[in-house]
matplotlib code that plots the C-alpha trace (Angstrom):
import matplotlib.pyplot as plt

x = [-46.5, -46.6, -48.1, -45.8, -46.4, -43.9, -43.9, -43.9, -40.7, -38.9, -40.1, -38.8, -35.4, -35.2, -36.2, -33.5, -30.9, -32.1, -31.8, -28.4, -27.0, -28.7, -27.9, -26.6, -28.9, -29.0, -29.5, -30.1, -31.7, -35.3, -35.3, -38.5, -40.1, -40.8, -43.2, -46.6, -47.3, -50.1, -48.4, -51.1, -50.3, -48.3, -44.5, -43.8, -40.7, -39.5, -36.2, -34.1, -30.3, -28.3, -25.8, -23.0, -23.7, -20.7, -21.6, -18.5, -19.8, -22.8, -24.2, -26.9, -28.7, -27.4, -26.7, -24.9, -24.8, -21.8, -22.5, -20.2, -22.2, -25.4, -23.7, -22.6, -26.2, -27.5, -24.9, -25.9, -29.5, -28.4, -30.0, -32.9, -36.3, -35.5, -34.2, -33.1, -36.4, -35.4, -33.7, -34.6, -33.1, -33.8, -34.3, -33.0, -35.1, -37.1, -40.3, -40.4, -40.5, -37.8, -35.7, -34.9, -31.5, -33.1, -35.3, -32.4, -30.4, -33.2, -33.9, -37.3, -38.8, -37.2, -39.2, -37.9, -38.9, -38.1, -38.2, -38.8, -36.9, -36.8, -33.9, -34.9, -38.3, -39.3, -42.4, -43.3, -42.3, -43.6, -43.0, -42.3, -41.5, -39.9, -42.0, -39.5, -41.2, -41.9, -38.7, -40.6, -41.5, -45.0, -46.1, -47.3, -49.5, -47.5, -49.3, -47.5, -48.5, -48.3, -45.8, -42.1, -39.7, -41.0, -44.6, -46.8, -46.6, -50.1, -48.9, -45.8, -47.7]
y = [-40.3, -40.4, -43.2, -44.4, -45.1, -47.1, -48.8, -52.6, -52.6, -50.8, -53.4, -56.0, -54.2, -54.3, -57.9, -58.8, -57.0, -58.9, -62.3, -61.4, -60.6, -63.5, -64.6, -61.1, -58.1, -55.8, -52.1, -49.1, -45.7, -44.7, -41.8, -39.7, -36.9, -33.8, -34.4, -32.7, -29.9, -31.9, -34.1, -36.7, -37.1, -40.1, -39.9, -41.1, -43.3, -42.9, -44.8, -47.1, -47.2, -50.1, -49.2, -51.3, -53.0, -51.7, -53.2, -54.6, -57.8, -60.1, -58.8, -61.5, -59.5, -55.9, -53.3, -50.0, -47.3, -45.1, -41.3, -40.6, -43.0, -41.1, -37.7, -39.1, -40.2, -36.8, -35.1, -37.1, -35.7, -32.1, -29.8, -32.3, -32.3, -35.7, -36.5, -39.4, -40.0, -43.2, -46.5, -50.1, -53.3, -57.0, -59.3, -62.7, -65.5, -63.0, -61.0, -57.7, -55.4, -53.4, -54.9, -53.2, -52.4, -50.8, -48.7, -47.5, -46.4, -44.8, -41.2, -39.5, -38.2, -41.0, -43.9, -47.3, -50.3, -53.7, -56.8, -60.2, -62.8, -66.6, -67.9, -66.9, -65.5, -62.1, -62.9, -59.3, -55.7, -53.1, -49.4, -47.7, -44.3, -43.4, -41.4, -38.9, -38.4, -42.0, -43.3, -46.2, -47.3, -47.0, -48.9, -46.6, -47.7, -48.7, -48.8, -50.8, -49.4, -51.6, -50.6, -50.0, -47.1, -43.8, -43.5, -41.5, -37.8, -37.7, -39.8, -37.8, -35.1]
z = [-50.8, -54.6, -56.6, -59.4, -63.1, -65.1, -68.5, -68.5, -70.6, -67.8, -65.3, -67.7, -67.8, -64.0, -63.9, -66.5, -64.3, -61.2, -63.0, -64.4, -60.9, -59.1, -56.4, -55.5, -55.2, -58.3, -58.0, -60.2, -60.7, -61.4, -63.9, -63.9, -65.8, -63.7, -60.8, -61.3, -58.9, -57.2, -54.6, -55.2, -58.9, -60.0, -60.4, -63.9, -64.3, -67.9, -67.7, -65.5, -65.3, -63.8, -61.1, -59.6, -56.2, -54.3, -50.9, -49.3, -47.8, -48.4, -51.6, -51.5, -48.8, -49.2, -51.9, -51.9, -54.6, -54.1, -53.9, -56.8, -59.0, -58.0, -58.8, -62.2, -63.0, -61.9, -64.0, -67.1, -66.6, -66.1, -68.7, -69.3, -67.8, -66.1, -62.7, -60.5, -58.6, -56.8, -56.8, -57.6, -56.2, -56.0, -53.1, -54.2, -52.7, -50.6, -50.9, -52.8, -49.7, -48.0, -45.3, -42.0, -43.5, -46.5, -44.2, -42.1, -45.1, -47.2, -47.9, -47.9, -51.2, -53.3, -54.7, -54.0, -56.2, -54.7, -56.9, -55.2, -57.1, -57.0, -59.1, -62.6, -62.0, -60.6, -58.6, -57.6, -57.9, -55.4, -54.9, -51.5, -50.2, -46.8, -44.4, -43.1, -39.7, -38.9, -40.6, -42.1, -45.5, -46.9, -50.0, -52.8, -55.7, -58.7, -62.1, -64.8, -68.1, -71.3, -73.8, -74.2, -73.6, -72.2, -71.3, -73.7, -73.1, -71.7, -68.8, -68.1, -66.3]

ax = plt.figure().add_subplot(projection="3d")
ax.plot(x, y, z, "-o")
ax.set_aspect("equal")
plt.show()
């Protein structure tokens, strides 16, 4: 399980997306610099990219990113040193932790950031990773660094 580092401006972008889609869940991609070789080193999120919530049903409680949208995001990053390292989504009027549905549909290795949102205010943002053997989420430390845009090179591993 990797801890996560992210710039405060990127958390603000996710929060703005969550407020804009309220009362539905928002969703998007977490873009990271290459993971350091040491598995205990933090994963550094350097960008976020909004995705369309394509869930066919109650979008207030569920989200779905279509595989072709994930492939397109990965394609845009091809040839760079960045990759899709996970997903973010909001939980309108609920805490910022994964639901049972989230857990059942998650993939290991990826980081999942969940934003707890009450109307126009994001109350919390927390990071999780799925334990592939236990098939359950574990919260991972998320350090929000001051600043905007990509984190300084020294933090990118």
